N, C-alpha and C positions, 0 to 999 in steps of 0.2 A: 520141896523140902516145907512141907509147912509144920509152924506151931500147934499149939491142939488152941490157940488163941486165933487161928487166921493168919496171923501175920509170918511174913518172908524173913531168915532169920536174913542178919546181915555178914557180907563180906567180909575179912578183913582186910582185904587187897583189894580197892581199888581197881587201881591201875597204876602199869611203870611209864616208864617218860624216857629215852634217855635221846640228847640234847647234844649239841655241839654249843661251847664258846659264844658259838655266832646267836645262839634262840634257833637253829633248826634243827627240826626232831627229823631223827635217824629210824627208833623205833618205838611204836607206840603198838601197847594192847592192854586192852580194859578186857575190865570184868564183873563190872555194872550198868545196865544201858547207857546212854544216853544219845539223848540225839547226833547229828555233826553238826552244825549249829552250837548248839551249849557247846559239845567238846571243844571243835577250835576255839571259837573266845576266850573258856576254860585254862585249852591249854595253851592258848600266850599267853595270859595273865601269871597263870603259874610258870611260868617259863624265867619271863622280867620277874617277877619278883624272884626267882634262886637265883636266876646269874646277878643279878643287885646290890647280893650280899657280899659280905669280905670273908678273907679264909678268918675269921678271928667273927665270926658272928657263929650259933649254933647252927646248922641243920636239921631243925626238929618244929615246923613251925606252922600255923591253921589259916585255910584260909576256908575261906565258911565253911560246910559244917564238913573236911575232912581235912585230917592231919596228912603233912607237908612234908616227910620221910626225904632228904637230896644229899650225894655223896657225889661227890667228884674224885674219879681222875681219869688221869693225863688231857683230854680235850674232848671228854664228857662225861657231861652233869648225866647220874642216874636218876629220877622225879621219886617215886612211891608216894602214892596214896592210900591211906588208909581210913579207916575207924579211927572215931577218938577211942574205940578203948583197944588195943590193937599197944602193944609192947611196942614202941619208938627203936629200944635196941636190940633187940629182938631184928625188925626189918632195916636197922643198919649191919646187922650182919647178914640176910636175906638180901641183900647190895653185893656183899664182899661176898659171896657167895658165886650168884652172879658171876657180878664181875673177873673170881677165879677161875669161874667154871671155862667163861668165853675166852681166855688166855689161856687155859689149855689144849682149848680142841683149837681153837686159829696160829698158835704156839704165839705172843705175842700180841694181841691183839690194838689193835688200834682200829678209829673214825670206822676208813678205807675197809677192811676188811669184815668190818658190821652192813657201808652202804651196796659192798658188792656180795655179797653173801648172806641178803636181808632175811630171807625165809629160816637156814640154819640158826639165824640168830634169837630167831620168831619160833622155835623148831626148839631150842635147848630152853628158851621162859618158860613154853606151854611144860616139857619136859619139869620142873621144877612148881611151878605155881597152875591150878586144875581153877578157875570156880570161884577165886579168889585167895581160897587156901594155897600157902607152899602141904605141896604131899609128896616131894624130893628132894633131898640133904644133901645123896651120897653118892658124888660127881664121875665117881664109873659108872652108878648106873644115869643117871643124865646125860650122859654124854654115850652110852651105848648102841639106844636106836637111833641117834646124828650116825654112829660108826657106823654102822648095820648098810645107814641107807649109800652110802658113803661108798659105800668094800661092792655092792653093786650096780651101781651107776661105774662103778672099774670095768666092772667082770664086761658086759658088750663090746665094749670096746678091746681087751683081751682077744678074745672072741671071736672080734670077730678081724683079729692082726696074725694068727693062729693060721686061718682059712689060705 
């Protein structure tokens, strides 16, 4: 979509990263294009900055032209890069929504659940965010397509067992 000035509108969320305490990226979802080299360089620097901060420091900081909002849940850091015009508290709520949704789907989410079900983790994130904007916040609606796929993948196994 182009504005009357011909400029492309800014996306609110530029990326979402899930990182463990050792700094290994478990999920990386980008909504604004960056070439692979820039992405890898920025990602490692952002992760290093977030992991270096202690619990008493603010979980909102700036990195170049991006505002970073992060939160640690158990052994995972959820890092979200946003435009400077976005509401940081709303992004903290978004992170909490994603964590609660993962927790509901995986029945007590842990790093291993994310690693073994990476496609489901991405699918859940895709149901919440589209083109850098939050499009769904209802947990039931977010999980519905994922559960339909789960049921569909189990049905062929049941049909094979009945014969």
